[in-house]
C-alpha positions as CSV (number, residue, x, y, z in Angstrom):
1,M,42.1,128.1,58.9
2,E,43.6,129.9,55.9
3,E,45.8,127.6,53.9
4,R,49.5,128.3,54.3
5,V,52.6,126.6,53.0
6,L,56.0,127.1,54.7
7,G,59.2,126.7,52.7
8,E,57.1,125.7,49.7
9,R,56.9,122.2,51.3
10,Y,55.0,122.2,54.6
11,R,51.2,122.8,54.3
12,L,49.7,123.7,57.6
13,V,46.5,121.6,58.2
14,R,45.2,122.6,61.7
15,H,46.3,124.3,64.9
16,L,47.5,121.9,67.6
17,A,48.8,123.8,70.6
18,R,50.3,127.1,71.8
19,G,53.5,127.4,73.8
20,G,55.4,130.1,75.5
21,M,56.9,131.5,72.3
22,A,55.4,129.6,69.4
23,E,52.3,128.1,67.8
24,V,52.3,124.3,66.9
25,Y,50.4,123.0,63.9
26,V,49.8,119.7,62.3
27,A,51.2,119.9,58.7
28,E,51.6,117.8,55.6
29,D,55.1,117.3,54.2
30,K,54.4,117.6,50.5
31,L,57.8,116.3,49.5
32,L,57.8,113.1,51.6
33,N,54.0,112.8,51.8
34,R,53.9,112.4,55.6
35,T,52.3,114.1,58.6
36,V,54.6,116.3,60.7
37,A,54.3,118.9,63.5
38,V,55.5,122.4,62.7
39,K,56.3,124.9,65.5
40,V,56.1,128.6,64.2
41,L,57.7,131.4,66.2
42,F,55.2,134.2,67.2
43,P,55.3,137.0,64.7
44,E,55.9,139.6,67.4
45,L,59.1,137.6,68.4
46,A,60.3,136.9,64.9
47,H,62.0,140.3,64.7
48,D,63.8,139.9,68.1
49,E,67.2,138.4,67.3
50,A,67.5,137.1,70.8
51,F,64.4,135.0,70.5
52,V,65.3,133.9,67.0
53,E,68.7,132.7,68.3
54,R,66.9,130.7,71.1
55,F,64.8,129.2,68.4
56,R,67.8,128.2,66.4
57,R,69.5,126.7,69.4
58,E,66.4,124.6,70.2
59,A,66.4,123.2,66.7
60,R,70.1,122.4,66.9
61,A,69.8,120.9,70.4
62,A,66.9,118.7,69.6
63,A,68.3,117.7,66.1
64,S,71.4,116.4,67.8
65,L,69.3,113.9,69.9
66,N,68.5,110.6,68.3
67,H,66.5,108.4,70.7
68,H,63.2,106.6,70.5
69,N,61.9,108.4,73.6
70,I,62.6,111.9,72.2
71,V,60.5,113.7,69.6
72,S,62.7,113.9,66.4
73,V,63.4,117.2,64.7
74,Y,63.5,117.0,60.9
75,D,64.0,120.5,59.6
76,F,64.4,124.2,60.4
77,G,63.9,127.3,58.3
78,E,62.4,130.7,57.6
79,D,59.6,131.8,55.3
80,E,58.8,135.5,54.7
81,G,59.9,136.4,58.3
82,S,58.3,133.3,59.9
83,W,60.8,131.0,61.6
84,F,59.7,127.4,62.0
85,I,60.9,124.0,63.2
86,V,59.6,120.7,61.7
87,M,59.2,117.8,64.1
88,E,57.9,114.3,64.3
89,Y,54.1,114.3,64.8
90,V,53.0,112.1,67.7
91,E,49.3,111.0,67.4
92,G,48.1,110.7,71.0
93,P,47.5,112.5,74.3
94,N,50.1,114.1,76.6
95,L,50.5,113.0,80.1
96,R,48.8,116.1,81.5
97,E,45.6,115.2,79.6
98,I,45.8,111.6,80.9
99,I,46.2,112.6,84.5
100,R,43.3,115.1,84.3
101,S,40.9,112.6,82.8
102,D,42.0,109.4,84.7
103,G,43.4,110.8,88.0
104,Q,45.8,108.6,90.0
105,M,47.8,106.1,88.0
106,D,48.6,102.5,88.9
107,P,52.0,102.5,90.6
108,A,53.4,99.9,88.1
109,Q,52.2,102.0,85.1
110,A,53.6,105.2,86.7
111,A,57.0,103.5,87.3
112,E,57.1,102.3,83.7
113,L,56.3,105.7,82.2
114,G,58.8,107.4,84.5
115,A,61.5,105.0,83.5
116,E,60.9,105.9,79.8
117,V,61.1,109.6,80.5
118,A,64.3,109.0,82.5
119,A,65.7,107.1,79.4
120,A,65.0,110.2,77.2
121,L,66.7,112.5,79.8
122,A,69.7,110.2,80.1
123,A,70.1,110.4,76.3
124,A,70.0,114.2,76.4
125,H,72.4,114.4,79.3
126,A,74.8,112.2,77.4
127,Q,74.9,114.9,74.8
128,G,75.4,117.5,77.5
129,I,71.9,118.9,77.2
130,I,69.7,119.7,80.2
131,H,65.9,119.9,79.4
132,R,64.9,122.3,82.3
133,D,61.2,122.0,81.6
134,V,60.2,118.4,82.3
135,K,56.4,118.4,82.9
136,P,53.4,116.2,82.0
137,A,52.4,118.5,79.1
138,N,55.8,117.7,77.5
139,V,55.5,113.9,77.8
140,L,53.5,112.5,74.8
141,I,52.1,109.0,74.6
142,A,51.8,107.5,71.1
143,D,48.4,105.9,70.4
144,D,49.6,103.2,68.1
145,T,52.6,101.9,70.1
146,G,52.2,103.4,73.6
147,T,55.8,104.8,73.3
148,V,56.7,107.7,75.5
149,K,58.1,110.7,73.8
150,V,59.7,113.7,75.5
151,A,59.2,117.0,73.6
152,D,59.9,120.7,73.8
153,F,63.6,121.5,74.4
154,G,62.7,125.2,74.0
155,I,64.5,126.2,77.2
156,A,67.2,123.5,77.2
157,R,70.7,124.4,78.1
158,A,74.1,123.0,77.5
159,A,75.7,121.7,80.7
160,G,78.3,124.2,82.0
161,A,77.2,126.9,79.6
162,R,77.0,130.4,81.0
163,Q,74.1,131.3,78.8
164,G,71.5,128.8,77.7
165,L,68.5,129.0,75.5
166,T,66.6,130.9,78.2
167,M,67.4,134.6,78.5
168,P,67.5,136.1,82.0
169,G,64.2,137.4,83.2
170,T,62.1,135.6,80.5
171,V,61.2,131.9,80.5
172,L,62.5,129.7,83.2
173,G,60.0,126.9,83.0
174,T,56.7,126.0,84.6
175,A,56.6,127.0,88.3
176,T,54.9,123.8,89.4
177,Y,57.9,121.7,88.3
178,L,60.8,124.1,88.9
179,S,63.7,122.8,90.9
180,P,64.7,125.0,94.0
181,E,68.0,125.9,92.2
182,Q,66.0,127.1,89.2
183,A,63.7,129.2,91.4
184,Q,66.7,130.8,93.0
185,G,68.4,131.5,89.6
186,A,71.4,129.4,90.6
187,E,73.5,127.1,88.3
188,V,71.7,123.9,87.2
189,D,73.0,120.5,86.2
190,F,71.6,117.1,85.2
191,R,70.0,116.7,88.7
192,T,67.7,119.6,87.9
193,D,65.9,117.3,85.4
194,V,65.9,114.5,88.1
195,Y,64.0,116.8,90.5
196,S,61.4,117.7,87.8
197,L,60.9,114.0,86.9
198,G,60.3,113.4,90.6
199,M,57.5,116.1,90.5
200,V,56.0,114.4,87.5
201,L,56.1,111.0,89.2
202,Y,54.4,112.4,92.2
203,E,51.6,113.9,90.1
204,M,51.1,110.6,88.3
205,L,50.8,108.7,91.6
206,A,48.8,111.3,93.7
207,G,46.7,112.6,90.8
208,K,47.8,116.2,91.6
209,P,51.0,118.2,91.9
210,P,52.8,118.3,95.3
211,F,52.7,122.1,95.5
212,T,49.9,124.4,94.4
213,G,49.2,128.1,94.9
214,D,47.3,131.1,93.6
215,S,50.4,132.3,91.7
216,P,53.7,131.0,90.3
217,V,55.5,133.0,93.1
218,A,53.5,131.2,95.8
219,V,54.3,127.8,94.2
220,A,58.1,128.7,93.9
221,Y,58.1,129.7,97.5
222,Q,56.8,126.3,98.5
223,Q,59.4,124.6,96.3
224,L,62.1,126.4,98.3
225,N,60.7,126.0,101.8
226,Q,58.2,123.1,102.1
227,T,58.5,119.3,101.9
228,A,55.6,117.5,100.3
229,P,54.0,114.4,102.0
230,P,54.8,111.1,100.3
231,P,52.6,110.1,97.4
232,S,51.1,107.2,99.4
233,T,49.4,109.9,101.6
234,H,47.1,110.4,98.6
235,N,47.3,106.9,97.0
236,P,47.6,104.0,99.5
237,D,48.5,101.6,96.7
238,V,52.0,103.3,96.3
239,P,54.6,100.9,97.8
240,P,57.1,102.3,100.3
241,A,60.0,101.7,97.9
242,L,58.4,103.8,95.2
243,D,57.6,106.5,97.8
244,A,61.3,106.5,98.7
245,I,62.4,106.9,95.1
246,V,60.1,109.9,94.4
247,M,60.9,111.7,97.7
248,K,64.6,111.2,97.0
249,A,64.3,112.8,93.6
250,M,62.4,115.7,95.1
251,S,65.2,116.5,97.7
252,K,65.9,120.2,98.0
253,N,69.6,119.6,98.0
254,P,70.8,118.3,94.6
255,D,73.5,116.2,96.4
256,E,70.7,114.1,98.1
257,R,68.9,113.2,94.8
258,Q,69.8,110.4,92.4
259,A,73.1,111.3,90.8
260,S,71.8,110.8,87.2
261,A,68.8,110.0,85.1
262,D,70.2,106.5,84.5
263,E,70.2,105.9,88.3
264,I,66.6,106.8,88.8
265,R,65.6,104.8,85.7
266,D,67.3,101.7,87.1
267,E,65.4,102.2,90.4
268,L,62.1,102.6,88.6
269,L,62.6,99.5,86.5
270,T,63.3,97.5,89.7
271,I,60.1,98.8,91.2
272,D,58.1,98.2,88.0
273,R,59.2,94.5,88.1
274,A,58.5,94.2,91.8
275,V,55.0,95.7,91.5
276,G,54.1,93.7,88.4
277,D,55.3,90.4,89.9
278,P,54.2,90.1,93.6
279,E,56.8,87.3,94.1
280,A,59.6,89.4,92.8
281,T,61.8,91.1,95.4
282,A,62.7,94.8,94.9
283,F,66.3,95.7,95.9
284,I,66.3,98.2,98.7
285,A,69.6,99.2,100.2
286,P,69.8,98.1,103.9
287,P,70.3,100.7,106.5
288,P,73.9,101.1,107.8
289,P,74.7,99.1,111.0
290,A,74.6,100.9,114.3
291,E,78.3,100.0,115.0
292,A,80.6,99.3,112.1
293,T,83.4,96.8,112.7
294,A,86.8,97.5,111.1
295,V,88.5,94.4,109.5
296,I,92.3,94.5,109.5
297,A,94.0,92.4,106.9
298,P,96.1,89.5,108.3
299,G,99.7,90.3,108.7
300,S,99.2,94.1,108.6
301,T,100.4,96.2,111.5
302,S,98.4,99.0,112.9
303,V,99.6,101.4,115.5
304,L,96.7,102.4,117.9
305,P,96.8,105.0,120.6
306,P,96.7,103.8,124.2
307,V,93.2,103.4,125.6
308,D,92.4,104.6,129.1
309,P,90.4,101.9,130.8
310,D,88.4,104.4,132.7
311,P,88.0,107.5,130.6
312,V,86.8,110.6,132.4
313,P,85.0,113.1,130.2
314,V,86.7,116.5,130.4
315,V,84.3,119.5,130.5
316,T,85.8,122.8,129.5
317,R,83.9,125.8,130.7
318,R,84.3,129.3,129.4
319,P,84.2,132.2,131.8
320,A,81.1,134.4,131.6
321,G,81.4,138.1,130.7
322,A,83.0,139.5,127.6
323,V,82.9,136.1,125.7
324,T,79.1,135.8,126.2
325,D,78.7,139.3,124.6
326,D,80.8,138.3,121.7
327,V,78.8,135.1,121.1
328,Y,75.6,137.2,121.3
329,R,76.9,139.6,118.7
330,R,77.9,136.8,116.4
331,R,74.5,135.2,116.7
332,R,72.7,138.4,116.1
333,A,74.8,139.1,113.0
334,A,74.1,135.6,111.7
335,V,70.3,136.1,112.1
336,I,70.4,139.4,110.3
337,A,72.4,137.9,107.5
338,G,70.0,135.0,107.2
339,L,67.0,137.3,107.0
340,A,68.7,139.5,104.4
341,L,69.5,136.4,102.2
342,G,65.9,135.2,102.6
343,A,64.6,138.6,101.5
344,L,66.9,138.6,98.5
345,A,65.7,135.2,97.5
346,V,62.1,136.3,97.6
347,I,62.9,139.4,95.6
348,A,64.7,137.3,93.0
349,I,61.7,135.0,92.7
350,L,59.4,137.9,92.3
351,I,61.6,139.4,89.5
352,L,61.9,136.0,87.7
353,L,58.3,134.9,87.9
354,S,56.3,138.1,88.1
355,G,55.8,137.9,84.4
356,D,56.3,141.7,83.8
357,D,59.8,142.1,82.4
358,D,61.2,144.6,80.0
359,R,60.4,142.2,77.1
360,G,56.7,142.5,77.8
361,T,56.0,138.9,79.0
362,V,53.3,137.8,81.4
363,T,52.6,134.7,83.4
364,V,49.4,132.8,82.3
365,P,46.9,132.7,85.2
366,D,45.1,129.5,86.2
367,V,41.4,129.8,85.1
368,I,40.5,126.1,85.0
369,G,37.2,125.6,86.9
370,R,36.0,129.2,86.5
371,T,33.1,130.4,84.4
372,E,33.7,131.7,81.0
373,A,33.0,135.3,82.1
374,E,35.4,135.0,85.1
375,A,38.1,133.4,83.0
376,T,37.8,136.1,80.3
377,R,38.0,138.9,82.9
378,I,41.1,137.4,84.6
379,L,43.0,136.8,81.4
380,T,42.2,140.2,79.8
381,G,43.2,141.8,83.1
382,A,46.6,140.1,82.8
383,G,47.1,141.6,79.3
384,L,46.2,138.5,77.3
385,R,43.7,137.8,74.5
386,V,41.0,135.1,74.9
387,Q,39.8,132.5,72.5
388,V,36.8,130.4,73.6
389,T,36.4,126.9,72.3
390,Q,33.4,124.7,73.2
391,R,33.7,121.0,73.4
392,D,31.9,118.1,75.0
393,S,33.0,117.7,78.7
394,A,31.8,116.1,81.9
395,G,32.0,119.5,83.7
396,A,29.2,122.0,84.2
397,A,28.1,124.1,81.3
398,D,29.9,127.4,80.9
399,Q,32.8,126.2,83.0
400,V,36.4,126.1,81.8
401,S,37.7,122.6,81.7
402,D,41.1,123.2,80.2
403,Q,43.3,126.0,78.9
404,D,46.2,126.4,76.5
405,P,49.0,127.5,77.3
406,D,49.2,125.9,80.7
407,P,48.9,127.9,83.9
408,G,52.2,129.3,85.0
409,Q,53.8,129.5,81.6
410,V,55.4,132.8,80.7
411,V,54.3,134.2,77.3
412,S,54.5,137.5,75.5
413,R,51.9,140.1,76.4
414,D,48.9,140.2,74.1
415,S,49.2,136.5,73.4
416,T,46.1,134.5,72.9
417,V,45.0,132.0,75.5
418,T,42.5,129.3,74.4
419,I,40.0,128.3,77.1
420,F,37.9,125.2,76.6
421,V,34.3,125.5,77.9
422,A,31.9,122.6,78.4
423,R,29.3,122.6,75.6
424,P,25.8,123.3,77.0
425,A,23.4,120.3,76.8
426,P,21.1,120.5,73.7
427,T,17.4,121.3,74.2
428,T,15.2,118.6,72.9
429,T,11.8,119.5,71.4
430,T,9.3,116.6,71.8
431,P,6.0,116.7,70.0
432,T,3.0,115.9,72.2
433,T,-0.2,114.7,70.4
434,R,-3.4,115.2,72.2
435,A,-6.7,113.9,71.0
436,T,-10.3,114.7,72.0
437,A,-12.8,112.0,71.6
438,T,-16.6,112.1,71.7
439,T,-18.7,109.7,73.7
440,S,-19.6,106.6,71.7
441,A,-22.8,104.7,71.9
442,P,-23.7,103.8,75.5
443,T,-22.9,100.3,76.6
444,T,-23.3,98.4,79.8
445,E,-19.8,99.3,80.8
446,A,-19.0,102.6,82.5
447,T,-15.9,104.3,83.6
448,T,-15.5,106.5,86.7
449,A,-14.0,109.9,86.1
450,T,-13.1,112.7,88.5
451,T,-14.4,116.1,87.5
452,T,-11.7,118.7,88.4
453,A,-14.2,121.6,88.8
454,T,-16.7,119.9,91.2
455,T,-14.6,117.0,92.5
456,A,-17.7,114.9,92.1
457,T,-17.7,111.3,90.8
458,T,-19.9,110.9,87.7
459,P,-20.4,107.7,85.8
460,T,-19.2,108.1,82.2
461,T,-19.9,105.7,79.4
462,R,-16.8,105.1,77.2
463,A,-16.3,102.6,74.4
464,P,-13.3,100.4,74.8
465,T,-10.5,101.8,72.7
466,T,-9.5,98.4,71.4
467,T,-12.9,97.8,69.7
468,Q,-14.4,101.2,69.0
469,P,-12.4,104.1,67.5
470,P,-13.2,107.6,68.6
471,A,-15.9,109.3,66.6
472,T,-14.0,112.6,66.2
473,T,-10.4,113.3,66.6
474,A,-9.0,116.8,67.0
475,P,-6.0,117.7,65.0
476,P,-2.7,117.0,66.8
477,T,-1.0,119.9,68.3
478,T,2.9,120.0,68.6
479,Q,4.2,121.8,71.7
480,A,7.8,122.4,72.7
481,A,8.6,120.9,76.0
482,P,10.1,123.4,78.4
483,T,12.9,120.9,79.4
484,T,14.4,117.8,78.0
485,S,11.8,115.6,79.7
486,I,9.6,113.6,77.4
487,V,5.8,113.6,77.9
488,I,4.2,110.2,77.2
489,P,0.4,110.2,76.7
490,T,-1.4,107.8,78.9
491,T,-4.3,105.7,77.6
492,L,-7.3,105.3,80.0
493,L,-8.4,101.8,80.1
494,P,-12.2,101.2,80.7
495,T,-13.2,99.7,83.9
496,T,-16.2,97.5,84.4
497,T,-18.9,98.5,87.0
498,R,-20.6,95.6,88.6
499,P,-24.4,96.0,89.3
């Protein structure tokens, strides 16, 4: 890439990733002589004051957070119309890459990673900041220490604020990890991040997200109306207590989830210790008793109503007629109102996630597993540019193994999507040397050869190759093998014919 220095200090070294509104580069801090990550706002958005303001807010929000599980923000600035944020560079894979390569995680490992993510969210919540885009791609694992780092507060929001970093109708998050209240465009609070963390835990344990679909709208509809089976359905090693934690975090009703990130962190740490030590006992709240017994303090006086020794249930019947018609009308009105609300919810989802707003944004299609030609056709049809990168992969040649940005992200129209295609296997050229030998002096030993043309057996006199070299040797001819198979010449050994 062309050498570029931002702010006369940060020299861009190589491209790292592409997000919904910015490119991310590995850079060298020339002043402090250290490696950093630099996020540069798309040029087409740098002239939009609304997007620039979101960018500023992200820098301020992330810079206010100081926690070992959160990617640090060092600097923010502008250089010849390019707005950028300088962040801590984490050398290592993200959680999405680990799940795609390794599949299902060990329950103890998943609980430990989830607890660290919860610690980062708790630190953000303590500063009044809701992440709103918790997903595996935003969870980084440092190679040297194994520390978990939560990144990308690009659509974060201050709790209770009427307007967050996300503008209406643009970026709401990734559909796979959206909470139901986000999909409906309702107010969010700290429990929104708890729901998304539950989705991430589910994917770590099951090896795949709980809800999938052909489009972000289809996935958001499932978030609103369907309940996923427990992770143990896909991974039998998941203990019931961890199942319960994940399913509680994924409750549709925020009141039924863990009340805070600290609460789910404590639960995950308890599970981690129990799974890691088979003799440890995980604390699971006992079910409430069938009949509770009230204890009255000694010396206190309580006035109780008289109790009928033989109570007779009283059944009140309403007369039929006009009342029945009134009930029918009320029920019909309730059904019509419910259908109308459902239709409005679907319309709201379509507007929020269709990826075709007045700012010219589009939702990135999922092309993983498709051929390069199919992926290019789908992406260009959605109004996106395509960049093809070949790399070694276990997948079939010419098949897309990964893409950047992720499927479901909302990006500006004409943005570039990088697709990673499995590199074709190299063709090996193997020289084959053939030699033609003349018949040496006759001996008492003969070999039996089969003549292809006549299929007759004719005694042929050959000298043993170990004692008599061939009289004449034709020059070796090098031929390219049609496949990668290697042709090995076979030496005919003389056989002895007994009289």
